[in-house]
N, C-alpha and C positions, 0 to 999 in steps of 0.2 A: 504494500500499500504506500510505503514512503516513497518508493521509487516512481510510482505513478504520479504522486503528489509533487515529486521533484520535477518531473517532465512537464507537468500542467504548469507548474510555476515557471519554469524555463521558457515555455512557449509564451506564457502571458508576458513575460518581461521583454522578449524579443519582438512581440507584437507591438508592445507599448514603444519600444525603440524606433521601430519602423514606422508607427503612426507619428511619432514626434517628429521623425524626419521628414515625412511626408507633409505634416503641418507647416513645419519651417520651410519647405520648399514651395508649398502652396501660398504660403504668406509672402514670400519674395516674389513670386510670380505676379501674385495679384497687385503688390506696390508697383510693378513695372507696367500696369495698365496693358497688359498682353491680351490678345483677343483669341489666341489660340488655347487650347487645353493644355493645362500645365503637364509637364513631363513626371511621369512616375519615378519615384526613386528606384534604385537598383537594389531590391531586398536582399538578393543573394550575396552582394558585396557586404552589405550591411551585417548580415548574418553570419558571414565568414569571419569578419572582424570580431563581432561579439563572442563568438565561439572561441577564437584564440584568446581574447583578454579573459574570458571566463576561466581559463586555465591557470592564469598567473596572479598571484596574491595582490601584487600592487596594481593591476589592471582591472580587478574585479568590480572596482566601485566607479569606473569611469562612466561619463554621461553619455547620453543619445547625440549629442552634437559632436562630441569628440570622436565617437565611433563612427558617425557619418563623415566627419573630416578625414578620417584615415582612409575610409572606403572610397570617397571621391579622389583624394590625391592618388592612391593607387590606380584607380581607373584612368585618371589623367595621365599618368605616366606609363600606362600599359604594363602595370605590375599586378600580380595576384593580391587581391586585397588580404588574403591569409598570410601571404609572405611578408607584405609590409607591416601588418600587424604583429607578426611574430619578430620581425627585426626590432620594432618599437618595445614589444614586451621584454625581449632578452636584453636589448641594450640599456633601458632606462627604467623598466617595470612602469612605464606610462608617466614618469615623473618629468614634467617639461624643465625642471631646473636641476635636473641629474647633472653632476660633473665628475669625470672619471679621474684616476690618478694620472693619466696619460694627457689630460687636457681636453678630453672629448666632452661635448656638452649637449644637453636637450635630449629631446625624446628619441632622435635617431642617432645620438652620440656623435655628432659631427666633429671631427678633428681640426680645429681652426687653422692650426699652424699648417696643415697639409693642404688644405684647400683655399687659403686666403688670396691666392693670385686669381682665383676663378669667381669667388664669390665676394660680395660687398658686406662682410659681416659688421662694419661700423656704420651702416646705413640701411640699405634696402632688404638685407638678409639677416634679419635679427635671429641668432640661433636660439634665444629663448622664448621667442613668439611660436607657439605651437603650429600655426599655419606655415610660417617661413621655415621653420625646422623640418617640417614633414616634406615640404617642396624641394627644399635643398637635398636632404638625406634621400628621398625618393629618386631624384635626379641622378645623384651620385651612383645609387644602386642600379638603376637602369642603364646607365652608361657602363658600368662595370659588367653587368650581365652581358649586355650587346658585344662588349669586347671578348669577355672570357667564357660566355655561356652562364647558365643559371647557377650551376654549382661553384664554378670558379668565380664568378662575380659575387656570390654571397660570402664565399671564403676570403675574397679580397676586401670586402667591404669592412671586416673587422681589424683591418690593418691600415695601410696607407694608400690603397687603391691600386698599388704596383705589385710586383713580386713580392710576396710576403712569407719569407723563411720562418717567421715566429708565429704565423697565423696558425690556430688551431682547428683541425677538422671537426673536433668535437663540437665547436661553434656552429659550424655548418650543418653537422647532424641535427643539433638541438633547434636550429631555425627549421629545418625541413620536416622534423618530427612535430614540432608545435604547429606548424602550418597544415600539416595533413590530417590533423584530429578533428 
């Protein structure tokens, strides 16, 4: 009985998240005075992100808006929403203010010293702003995947984006395992 209750509660939570995201989409569509029917949100992307975040202690209490932001950012970059959610969960446990001992910051743990020549961290690309951090981190991840394939790109993401002799294959396995559940 407890399992059935847990499943029902999970379905209701996911339905609530999807409804909240649709309401936000509808509200912004209505404000734009559009005459066409508003687009329906991609619930499969939202559910994929919510499933990943539900497995990681620090991400379990994230709100619907953040879950939708991760799903939309992943789709915009051509990434699997579950893959981007897994990177966020593993790298920062969904903490936008996370700072590593190596100087990586934010949700996707961007190493500012490595990427400073490509991004404007002092201006347009605020690494502590969740939307900026997700955009930059997902762009880096997508470029690495394009250059090295999915496994090689995810493996390189944990380092400097180049050949990474210190990168850990356990990291890559953890990302893929989390994304596939």
